[in-house]
C-alpha positions, 0 to 999 in steps of 0.5 A: 360945219356938218357931219360927214361920215361916222366910220367904224374901225372893224377887224373883219370887213366882210363879216361887219359889212354883212352885219350892217347890211342886215341891220340897216336893210340896205346894200352899201353905196360903194366899197373901196377894195377891202378897205372901206364900205359906205352906207347911205346913212353916213355910216361907213366901215374902215378896215385898218388892216388894209392900210397896214399891208401897204403903208410902210414907214416912208411917205409915198403917193398914197400916204404923207408922213403925218398920216404914217406917224399918226397911224403908228402912234400907240394909243394904248388899248383900243376901247369900243363903246366910247360912242353909242350908235342910236338907231330909231325905228317906227316899230320897236317890236318888229325890229326887235323880232327881226334882229333876234331872228337874223342872229347877227349879233347878241341882242339884249332884252327890251329895256325901259327907262322913264326918267323924264319920259317913257323910253324903250330900247334894246341893244345889239352888238356888232362883230367888233363889240360895239353896242348899238342902241335901237329905240322907237315906238313900242305898242302898249301890250308888248311893252307891258309884257316886257317890263 
């Protein structure tokens, strides 16, 4: 078994697509209407509201009964950040400065952990409240000034 795609359910596909285009520095591989945006690194965005407009409650050529039942099943309160998306960069300082300058989401301070090994990272929050962790090599003088 191999990983196919990690997709993120989003509230505003256009806004989230803009965020991930800027974050990943790439255009999507493809988009399907206002329902799906696929990037090259196996990350995709899914606009559930698109299906809400066309699904109905009866099977059709688009949806079988199992999908309809699952779609309308109440799962309680939606919870973001059950999964942490970890991105790696070759130059953490440059990536930190780039994302702060883009102002596409809240960016944390640079954080340092040294439990088993030195580890530098920062978080950025996407338009739906998902926290993305960015990590990578951090030059010594930048790291020392941000401890």
